[in-house]
C-alpha positions in Angstrom: 0.0 0.0 0.0 1.3 3.4 -0.9 2.5 5.4 2.1 1.8 8.8 0.6 -1.8 10.0 0.7 -2.3 12.6 -2.0 -4.3 15.7 -1.1 -5.6 18.5 -3.4 -3.6 21.7 -3.3 -0.4 19.9 -2.0 2.9 19.6 -3.8 4.7 16.3 -4.4 8.0 15.1 -5.7 7.3 12.2 -8.1 10.0 10.1 -9.7 10.8 6.7 -11.2 13.4 4.9 -13.2 13.7 2.2 -15.8 13.5 -1.4 -14.6 17.0 -2.8 -13.9 18.2 0.8 -14.4 17.7 0.5 -18.1 17.3 3.6 -20.3 13.7 4.5 -21.1 14.5 7.3 -23.6 16.7 6.1 -26.4 16.3 8.9 -28.9 14.8 12.4 -29.4 11.4 11.0 -30.4 11.1 9.0 -27.2 11.6 12.2 -25.1 9.1 14.1 -27.2 6.6 11.3 -27.0 6.8 11.3 -23.2 6.3 15.1 -23.2 3.3 14.7 -25.4 1.9 12.1 -23.0 2.6 14.4 -20.0 0.6 17.1 -21.7 -2.4 15.2 -23.2 -3.0 12.6 -20.5 -3.4 15.3 -17.9 -7.2 15.3 -18.3 -10.2 13.8 -16.4 -11.5 12.7 -19.8 -9.9 10.1 -22.1 -9.4 10.1 -25.9 -7.1 13.1 -26.6 -4.2 10.7 -27.4 -6.3 9.3 -30.3 -6.6 12.8 -31.8 -2.8 13.3 -31.2 -2.1 10.1 -33.1 -4.0 11.4 -36.1 -1.6 14.4 -36.1 1.4 12.1 -35.9 0.2 10.2 -38.9 0.7 13.3 -41.1 3.7 14.6 -39.2 5.9 12.0 -37.5 8.1 14.8 -36.1 5.3 16.7 -34.4 6.4 18.4 -31.2 4.5 19.6 -28.1 3.9 23.0 -29.7 2.2 21.3 -32.6 -0.6 19.9 -30.5 -1.4 22.7 -28.2 -4.8 23.2 -29.9 -5.8 19.8 -28.3 -5.6 21.4 -24.8 -8.8 23.4 -24.9 -11.7 22.3 -22.8 -9.7 20.0 -20.6 -10.0 19.4 -16.8 -6.5 18.8 -15.6 -5.8 16.1 -12.9 -2.6 17.7 -11.7 -0.5 20.8 -12.1 3.1 20.5 -13.3 5.5 22.8 -11.6 8.8 21.4 -12.7 10.1 18.3 -14.5 13.3 16.7 -15.9 13.6 13.6 -18.1 16.9 11.8 -18.1 17.9 8.7 -20.0 16.9 6.2 -17.4 14.7 8.2 -15.0 12.4 11.2 -14.6 11.5 13.7 -11.8 8.4 15.8 -11.5 7.1 18.4 -9.0 3.3 18.2 -9.1 0.3 19.7 -7.4 -2.8 17.6 -7.2 -5.9 19.5 -8.5 -8.5 16.7 -8.6 -9.2 13.9 -6.2 -6.9 11.0 -6.9 -5.5 13.1 -9.7 -1.8 12.0 -9.2 -2.6 8.3 -9.1 -4.9 8.5 -12.2 -2.5 10.6 -14.2 0.6 8.6 -13.3 -1.2 5.4 -14.2 -2.3 6.8 -17.6 1.2 8.1 -18.3 3.1 4.9 -17.3 0.7 2.7 -19.3 0.7 4.9 -22.5 4.4 5.4 -22.6 5.2 1.7 -21.9 2.9 0.6 -24.6 4.5 3.0 -27.1 8.1 2.0 -26.0 7.4 -1.8 -26.1 5.8 -1.6 -29.6 8.6 0.6 -31.0 11.4 -1.6 -29.6 9.7 -5.0 -29.9 9.8 -5.8 -26.2 7.2 -6.8 -23.6 6.7 -6.4 -19.8 7.2 -3.6 -17.4 9.4 -0.6 -18.4 9.6 1.2 -15.1 10.8 -0.1 -11.7 7.5 -0.7 -9.9 5.1 2.0 -8.8 6.3 5.6 -9.1 7.9 7.0 -5.9 6.5 10.1 -4.2 7.5 12.5 -1.4 5.2 15.1 0.1 6.7 18.5 -0.1 5.8 19.9 3.3 7.3 23.4 3.3 8.0 26.3 0.9 11.7 26.0 1.6 11.6 22.4 0.5 9.6 23.3 -2.6 12.2 25.8 -3.7 15.1 23.5 -2.8 13.6 20.6 -4.8 12.9 22.9 -7.8 16.6 23.4 -8.1 17.2 19.7 -7.8 14.6 18.9 -10.5 15.3 21.7 -12.9 19.1 21.0 -12.9 18.8 17.2 -12.5 20.6 16.6 -15.8 23.6 18.6 -14.5 23.5 16.9 -11.1 23.7 13.5 -12.7 26.4 14.6 -15.2 24.3 14.1 -18.4 24.8 17.7 -19.7 26.8 20.7 -18.8 24.6 23.1 -20.8 20.9 23.6 -21.1 18.9 20.4 -21.2 15.8 20.7 -23.5 14.0 17.8 -21.8 13.3 19.6 -18.5 11.5 22.8 -17.4 14.8 24.6 -16.9 14.6 26.6 -20.2 11.1 27.8 -19.3 12.2 29.0 -15.9 15.1 30.9 -17.4 12.8 32.6 -20.0 14.5 30.9 -23.0 11.4 28.9 -23.9 7.6 28.8 -23.2 6.2 25.3 -23.6 3.2 26.2 -21.4 3.4 22.8 -19.7 4.4 24.1 -16.2 3.0 26.6 -13.8 6.2 28.4 -12.8 4.7 31.2 -10.8 4.5 29.3 -7.4 8.3 29.0 -7.5 9.6 31.7 -9.9 7.3 34.3 -8.3 9.3 34.2 -5.1 12.4 35.6 -6.9 13.0 39.1 -8.2 13.5 37.8 -11.7 14.7 34.8 -13.7 18.4 35.9 -13.2 18.0 35.7 -9.4 16.5 32.2 -9.7 19.3 31.1 -12.1 21.8 32.0 -9.4 19.8 30.1 -6.8 19.7 27.1 -9.2 23.5 27.2 -9.8 24.4 27.3 -6.1 22.1 24.5 -5.1 22.7 22.3 -8.1 26.5 22.4 -7.5 25.8 21.3 -3.9 23.5 18.5 -5.0 26.1 17.3 -7.5 28.8 17.2 -4.9 26.6 15.6 -2.1 24.0 13.7 -4.1 24.8 10.3 -2.5 23.9 11.8 0.9 20.5 13.2 -0.1 17.5 11.0 0.8 15.5 12.1 -2.3 18.2 11.4 -4.9 17.2 8.7 -7.3 20.2 6.3 -7.6 
């Protein structure tokens, strides 16, 4: 039984990795497919992925920005605040907005992406290592601290020294606007993006140096 009880209006750190630590994103299209699922499956209703598949039939390189028109009239289950996708794991900061929203959304996301991945790479069975992990974010200080950990997770794990396009980092720094995350609850506590960037840099360096000691680091 899951230890975390999800409550509306509360923030949670959600994460998981590939089974046997395997990579779950093997190319650009895998990352983009997961991002599309993150966007379109965040809805109380079902069926948007069908409409998205119709777009992909005519444009196999369709990106998140190509399907924004599918977002109208939806009732989101959760609110994204930050995310990072790495080759063998992912991290989210979410706020639940509907009863059982996190459980429903994460089930839809895991099922949809696993089906896609298994079909593409001719495999079967579980792709992720059991149920997703979750930690209740119980203070504003912890929320800000984790936002640095999630937004710079690619750097902390040594995947990239520069900007990582498969995280919310570029949106927080004002270099992109994918409209997937609500940044205001975090970014609104800083004077501007530059001040937040300094906060990110200082904390990410600490995380990278001390990551084996942090209880919420995914190893």
